Each structure stands twice: as C-alpha cells, then as structure tokens.
N, C-alpha and C positions, 0 to 999 in steps of 0.2 A: 534250252535255257532262254529266258526272255529278259529284256531290260524293262523294268517296271517302275513307275512312280508309285510309291506306297504311301497312302494317306489314311487318316482316321476320320470317322464321322459316325455319330450316333452310337458310339461304343464299339464299333467294328473297325476292322482294317480292310482296306480296299486297294486294289491295284488297277492302274491304267497303263496301257502300253506307252512307253516313252515316246514313241513316234506320234502318238495321238495328242500329246500335250504341247500346246503352243506357248503358254505363259502361265506363271503362277503369281497371283497378286494378293498381298496381305490386305485384309479388311478388318474392320473393328470386331467382327464376330467370327473371325477365322480366316479362311483362304478361299479364293475363287480360282479354280483351275480352268483356264481357257483351252477349249478343244475346237476343232473344226465344226463339231456338232452343236457347240454352245458351252455354257458354264457348268462346272461340277463344283459342288460345295464341299468344303473340307474343314474339319476342326484343326488339323495339323497335317503337315507334309513331313513324313518320317525319313524318307530315303529315296534315292534312285538306285534300286537294287539290280545288280548285273547278273547274278547267278541264281535266280530262282527257278526251280523246276516246277513249271505250271502243269498240273494234271487236269484232264477233262473232268467236268462235274459228273457226279454219279447220277443215276437215273432219277432218284428222288429229288435231288437239287434241281436238275434240269426241268423236272415236271412242275415243281411248285414255286420256283424262284420268280419273284417279281422283277421283270427286266430280263436282260440277257446275261447269264453267267458264262464267261468264257473259260473259266477254270478256277482251280484253287491252288494255293502254294503256302509254304511256311516261311515266315520272315521273323527272325529273332525269336523263334519258338512259338509264334502265334500264327493262326490261320489268316490268310489273305484271300479275299474273294476278288477275282479278276473280272472286271466288267467292261462292257462296251459303252463308250460315250454316247452312242446312238440309241441305247436302250437302258437307261439308268434306273436303278431302283429308286423309289420315292425319296429315301433319306439323302440321296446325293443330288437330287434335282434342285436347281436354283428356283427360288420362289418368284 
C-alpha cells in the first residue's frame, strides 16, 4: 500500500508518491504540484490516499505508455495511473 497524492488532469486521474510532492500551489488555471524534478500540472487535487493498492502496469501499458508508468490503482471507483515526476506524460508537464 502506498501513500499517493491523487490529482486530475486532461480527464484522467493521476497519482504521485506523497514523498515526491514538495508543495501544491493554486493557480488561475488549476494547480502546480512542485516536486524535486519540477512542476506537475493538475486541474484538481482530489486526495492524499493512504491505502491504495498499486499494481504494476501490464505489458501493454508498459510498452506504449508515454512517460514512466509506475503502476495503476483504484481510487473511489476510478482508475489512477501512478507516474514518476521524472518522466511525466505530456498532459502533466508544465508548459
């Protein structure tokens, strides 16, 4: 079980390890989540979820995913893609 910051962006739910998050700042167009590696863009921050069972990505996800998918989990009945701040998919990258 991992402690994750669950956020939304581009219609999806995303998870970042709580230890990677330094600060969350509200901005006019959503949120900026500061990590050691840089900023992560978010439309909303939903939760800091303590009991999510993160499973490794399947072979298809691992092969075709843009960025680095660390795993998948379910939060409030919806899938969450757990990502590394060091290798974000384009939708989460700060412009």
